[in-house]
C-alpha positions as CSV (number, residue, x, y, z in Angstrom):
1,X,-23.5,-14.5,15.8
2,X,-20.1,-16.1,15.8
3,X,-21.6,-19.6,15.6
4,X,-23.8,-18.5,12.7
5,X,-20.8,-17.0,10.8
6,X,-18.7,-20.1,11.5
7,X,-21.5,-22.4,10.3
8,X,-21.9,-20.3,7.1
9,X,-18.2,-20.4,6.5
10,X,-18.0,-24.1,7.0
11,X,-21.0,-24.7,4.7
12,X,-19.4,-22.6,2.0
13,X,-16.1,-24.4,2.3
14,X,-17.8,-27.8,2.1
15,X,-19.9,-26.9,-0.9
16,X,-16.8,-25.6,-2.7
17,X,-15.0,-28.9,-1.9
18,X,-17.9,-31.0,-3.2
19,X,-18.1,-28.9,-6.4
20,X,-14.4,-29.6,-7.1
21,X,-13.9,-32.6,-9.3
22,X,-12.6,-35.8,-7.9
23,X,-9.3,-37.1,-9.1
24,X,-7.9,-40.5,-9.5
25,X,-5.0,-42.6,-10.7
26,X,-5.2,-45.1,-13.6
27,X,-4.3,-48.6,-12.4
28,X,-4.0,-50.2,-15.8
29,X,-3.8,-49.0,-19.4
30,X,-7.3,-48.9,-20.9
31,X,-9.3,-47.4,-23.8
32,X,-11.5,-44.3,-23.4
33,X,-14.9,-45.0,-24.8
34,X,-17.6,-42.7,-26.0
35,X,-20.3,-44.4,-23.9
36,X,-20.7,-46.9,-21.1
37,X,-20.6,-50.2,-22.9
38,X,-17.8,-52.4,-24.1
39,X,-18.4,-52.0,-27.8
40,X,-18.7,-48.2,-27.7
41,X,-16.5,-46.2,-30.0
42,X,-12.9,-45.8,-28.7
43,X,-12.1,-42.1,-28.4
44,X,-8.6,-42.3,-26.8
45,X,-6.4,-44.2,-24.3
46,X,-5.1,-43.8,-20.8
47,X,-1.9,-45.3,-19.5
48,X,-1.1,-46.8,-16.1
49,X,-0.3,-44.1,-13.5
50,X,-2.0,-41.3,-15.5
51,X,-3.7,-38.7,-13.2
52,X,-7.3,-38.2,-14.2
53,X,-10.2,-36.0,-13.3
54,X,-13.4,-38.0,-12.5
55,X,-16.4,-36.2,-14.1
56,X,-19.2,-38.7,-13.6
57,X,-20.1,-42.2,-12.5
58,X,-22.7,-44.4,-14.2
59,X,-23.1,-48.0,-12.9
60,X,-19.7,-49.7,-13.3
61,X,-18.3,-46.9,-15.4
62,X,-16.5,-43.7,-14.7
63,X,-16.3,-40.7,-17.1
64,X,-12.8,-39.3,-16.8
65,X,-10.7,-36.6,-18.3
66,X,-7.0,-37.1,-19.0
67,X,-4.6,-35.0,-21.0
68,X,-7.5,-33.0,-22.6
69,X,-9.4,-36.1,-23.7
70,X,-12.5,-37.4,-21.9
71,X,-14.4,-40.7,-22.1
72,X,-15.6,-43.6,-20.2
73,X,-13.6,-46.4,-18.5
74,X,-14.5,-49.3,-16.3
75,X,-14.8,-48.4,-12.6
76,X,-11.9,-50.8,-11.6
77,X,-9.5,-49.0,-14.0
78,X,-9.2,-46.0,-11.7
79,X,-8.2,-45.7,-8.1
80,X,-10.0,-42.6,-6.6
81,X,-7.9,-40.2,-4.6
82,X,-9.3,-39.1,-1.3
83,X,-10.4,-35.5,-1.4
84,X,-8.6,-33.2,0.9
85,X,-11.7,-31.4,2.3
86,X,-13.3,-34.4,4.0
87,X,-12.6,-33.0,7.5
88,X,-14.5,-29.8,6.8
89,X,-17.3,-31.8,5.2
90,X,-17.4,-34.0,8.3
91,X,-17.7,-31.0,10.6
92,X,-20.6,-29.6,8.5
93,X,-22.1,-33.1,8.5
94,X,-22.1,-33.3,12.3
95,X,-23.4,-29.7,12.6
96,X,-26.3,-30.5,10.2
97,X,-27.0,-34.0,11.5
98,X,-25.9,-35.6,8.3
99,X,-22.6,-37.2,9.4
100,X,-22.7,-40.2,6.9
101,X,-20.0,-40.2,4.3
102,X,-22.4,-40.9,1.4
103,X,-19.6,-42.9,-0.2
104,X,-20.0,-46.6,-0.9
105,X,-17.1,-48.8,-1.7
106,X,-18.1,-50.8,-4.8
107,X,-16.8,-53.3,-7.2
108,X,-18.6,-54.7,-10.2
109,X,-21.9,-56.0,-9.0
110,X,-21.1,-55.7,-5.3
111,X,-21.8,-52.8,-2.9
112,X,-20.1,-52.7,0.5
113,X,-19.2,-50.4,3.3
114,X,-16.3,-48.0,3.3
115,X,-13.7,-48.0,6.1
116,X,-15.3,-44.8,7.4
117,X,-18.8,-46.5,7.5
118,X,-17.3,-49.3,9.6
119,X,-15.6,-46.8,12.0
120,X,-18.9,-44.9,12.6
121,X,-21.0,-48.1,13.0
122,X,-23.1,-48.3,16.1
123,X,-24.2,-51.4,18.0
124,X,-28.0,-52.0,17.7
125,X,-29.2,-54.5,20.2
126,X,-32.7,-54.6,18.8
127,X,-31.6,-55.4,15.3
128,X,-29.1,-58.0,16.7
129,X,-31.9,-59.8,18.5
130,X,-34.0,-59.6,15.4
131,X,-31.2,-61.2,13.4
132,X,-30.7,-63.9,16.1
133,X,-34.5,-64.7,15.9
134,X,-34.0,-66.0,12.4
135,X,-31.6,-68.8,13.4
136,X,-32.7,-72.4,13.0
137,X,-31.5,-75.5,14.8
138,X,-30.5,-78.7,12.9
139,X,-33.9,-80.3,13.2
140,X,-35.7,-77.2,11.8
141,X,-33.2,-77.0,9.0
142,X,-33.7,-80.7,8.1
143,X,-37.5,-80.3,8.1
144,X,-37.3,-77.2,5.9
145,X,-35.0,-78.9,3.4
146,X,-37.1,-82.1,3.2
147,X,-40.3,-79.9,2.7
148,X,-38.5,-78.5,-0.4
149,X,-37.7,-81.9,-1.7
150,X,-34.0,-81.9,-0.7
151,X,-32.3,-85.0,0.5
152,X,-29.0,-85.4,2.3
153,X,-26.0,-87.0,0.6
154,X,-22.7,-88.2,2.0
155,X,-19.4,-87.4,0.2
156,X,-16.0,-88.7,1.0
157,X,-13.5,-86.4,2.7
158,X,-11.6,-84.3,0.2
159,X,-7.9,-85.0,0.5
160,X,-6.6,-82.7,-2.2
161,X,-6.2,-82.6,-6.0
162,X,-5.1,-85.8,-7.7
163,X,-1.4,-85.7,-8.6
C-alpha cells in the first residue's frame, strides 16, 4: 500500500512538473515574430538577459513569452534553464522503466546527445563488433575508390598561409 501511494505521489509530482512551462534566458537581443520564418511579421522584441517562458518548439524555432508579449525566436537565441523537478521525474522514470531523459541537445540542423544521455550510455559489445565489421583496409578502400572512378592525387605539404 505504501509503495502504491508513493508511486502515485511521485507520478503526480512528475506530471505537475512536466505541465509547468519551461523557462529560459535570452542570449542576444532579437525580434519576436508572428510565425516560424525569417520574414514573418515582427510582433515585439526581446533583450539580452531577459527571462522568458518557453511555450512551444517547432524545428529551429521557440515560441516564447516575455513581458506579456509572445512570439517566435530562433532556437539559438534562448538558453533553456534546467527544470527543478528532474530528480522526481528520474525516479518516476526508473520506476516505470522509462529512464531516458527525452531531451535532445540540438543546434540548427544537428541533433546530438545531452550530457545526461552520455552519462547513462551503456557499452554494447554486439553493436561495437557490428561497427568494427564495416572497417576496410587500404587495399579495399583503393579498390572501392577506383570502381567509382576516383583517382589518387598528390599535393605538396601545406606549410601555412602565404604572408
